[in-house]
Every structure is written in C-alpha cells, then in structure tokens.
N, C-alpha and C positions, 0 to 999 in steps of 0.2 A: 330638318322639322322631325317630329316625332312617329312623322308614317315612315321616313328613311329607313331608321333605324329600326323598326318593328320589322319581320318577315314572317309569310304565312305559305302553309306547306299545301292545303286545297285549294284546288284546282276551279275555275269557273264558279268562283265567289260572285259573280256579278247578279247570278238567278235567286240570291238569298237575299228574303226583307232585311229590313233594318233590326227588325223584332227578332229574327232569326239567328241574325248572326251576334248581336248582343248576347241572346240565352246560348249560343254554342261558343263562345269566347270565353262564358265561365270556367267550361274542362278545357278548352282551346285558346287558350292566352293570347297565342298568335290571333287570331281571327279577328282580333279586337282592332288591328291596325285596318281592315277594311271600311272601317265607320268611320276613323280618323281619315281617311283617302278620301269617304265620300263628304266628311263633314268640314275640313279643317280648314279651306280655304271661305265657304263663308262665315263659318264660324270667329276668323278670325278680321273678316270685313266688320263683323257687329262688334266685337270688342275694341277695333279701331276708334269705332263713331263714341263709345263711351270712354275710350282710357286716352285718347289722341295719342299714346305713344306706343310704337310698333313693338318695343321691347315688352311693356307692361302688358299688352295684348296678347303676345303670343304666350308669356307665361300665363294669363288670363284661361287663354284657349287650354294650354295643358295642361290646368286644374281643372277646367272644368271637364276634361275627357278623363283625368284619373276618377272624378265624382261617377261620373256616369260610370265606369268600370266597377266601381265598390258599391256603389246604388245600382246595379244592374237588377237584381232582384227583388226590387221595389217597383220596377219598370210592368206594367200589365196594359196590350193592347186593347185600347180601346177606341170604341167606335166616334168618330171627328175627333181623333186625338192623337199623331202622328210620331213616332222617335224622334221626329225632329222638333215637333214644338216642346218634347221632352226636355231635349239638349238644350235649344233656345232658351228657356227657363233656366236649367242649370247654368248656361252659358251667363245670362241676365245675372242672377244671383253673385256670383264671383266678382263677375267685372264692376256690379254697382258696389260691392262691400272693398273692392282692391281700390276702386274711386275713393272710396270714405276715409280708406286707412292712408293713404297718400294724401290726403288733403290734412289730413290731422298733422303728418311727418311733417308738412309745412308750414304747420301752424298759422293754417287759415282754416275759414269754415269753409263749407263743400257747396259752391254754387252752382247748382246743376242749372243745364241749359231746361227751357219749358219742357222740349219732348224727352227727355231724362226723367226731369220729376214726376212727369205722369205717368212714365211706366213703370215706378215703384210702388209696392203695397202703400197701402196707408196705415197706421200704426193699428187700427182695427180691424188688418187683411192681416195681420201677424202668423196666421196660420199656414200662407203659403210656406213659409219655411220650412216644413217638414216634408219629404218628400213622401212621406208614407202614407199622405190624406191624399194624395192626387186622386185618388178614386171617389173621394167624395166630393172634391171640387168638381169633379167632370159631373159628378150626381147633381149637382146644384147647378153646373150651367146648363143642364138638358132640362131644367125647370123653367130658365126663364125665358122672355118671347126672344124669337129667332136672331133680330136685330140686336138687343143685347149681348145675345149668347155671343155673336159674331164680332160686332167689335169688339170684346174684353180677349177672345181667343186671338185676335188679329194683334191685339198690342200684347198682352199680357203672357201669351204662350207661343205665336210666334215671333215677338219681338219684334214687330213693324212698329214703323214711327208715327208720330201722328198726320205729317206731311204723306207719309207713303199713303195710309189710311186713306187719306182725305182725296189722293191721286185714284186710287183705285174704287174708291165705291163713291166717287161723283159729290162729294161735299167740302166743304170749307173746312179750317182747320179749325175756328168756334164751334160747327158744328159738332164736331170729331170729337172735342172736348167736353161738350154737353152731353154727345150721346155716352161718352165714357162714363161720366159723373154721373149720368143715373143709371145706369149700367151696373154701374160698383155698388149703389144704392140697393138695388133689386139683387142682385149676386148675395151681398151680405145677411139681406134678408131670407134669403131663399136657402143659405148655410144656416143661418141660426134657428130655423124653422127647422131644419132637418137636425137639428143636436139637440134644441134646448124646448122642444114640444112636446 
C-alpha cells in the first residue's frame, strides 16, 4: 500500500496531532506517511462499503489521500471538527464520484442503497463540493439545535451509515431518516441566512 512506499525520518511522531502532521508535511512531504498509516485501514473499510470492489476502494483511498495533501492549506482546526471528519468528507466525495462513473461505464443507472442515497448531498447542497467553504459550513452547523447538528455531523462529516447512527443513538432507522431530513432543512436555512441576508 501507499504507506509502505513512503518513509519518514522524524522519530516519535506519535506525539503530533493529525493537524500538526498535515501542516508539517507541506514542508516535509515524507511526514504525510504518518497520516496514511493512521487512516488507511478505516478509510479503506468505508470505501469498500460504497464501492464493493477492493481494487476500486484502494484507488479511491489513494485519490482521497492525494486530495488531502493537495488541499492541506484549506484545512483549519475547528472546534467540534477533527481531521478525521475532514478526511472522511473527502473520501466520501471521491468514492461516490467513482461509484457514479463506474455505473456510467457499465451503461447502467446508478441505483444506490438507501443509506448511500441519504449520505449524498442534495442538489441544493452543492456548496459542500468546495473544500474552501468548510469554515462556513461549520459556522452554519454551530447555529443549529444540538440534536440537528449532531445527526448531520455523524452522517455527513464522520461518514456513519444510518444503521450505525441508529445503533449508537438508540433510534430506529426511520427516526434517523426523519431527523436527517429535518436537520438538512434547518442547515440550509442557517446557511442561506448567513450568506443571503
């Protein structure tokens, strides 16, 4: 894998936070291998749930790591948002794009599982495509009621499936779907107020 190819010279890197490693990797590219080693396995698991193919999942993870490195200057530490949530957001975007391309190649319509469909941004939320507005998204989330913000963070930022959310929050899957739907409406309103008022 990618982590085996990369090497780094600094010792005791385990003391550095993900954000510190990312920042330092801009001047010391070999340090990026630390983030690869920390996140490669969980990101691969997530990519496999979307793409089903181990080869496609591995390619998506490598593409996601490339984007993380290229857009490292766009990442800023925010309260309530970790490097891992940023990484999962990028991976989800890459994997779903790859999924749609695969379906187009096969000449089929992309039929997503309900959990995948719910985790895709809707047409009115195309602003999530631009990493540079992450701070604005977090600001809009901060204005939402705690339960709405939490359910959106769990699904869209942390990349959890509705089944995982239902299990961790003690809810039924229909209740999770309802909460996500309501929270998305509140988020859209909060985001629009912040930009169009």
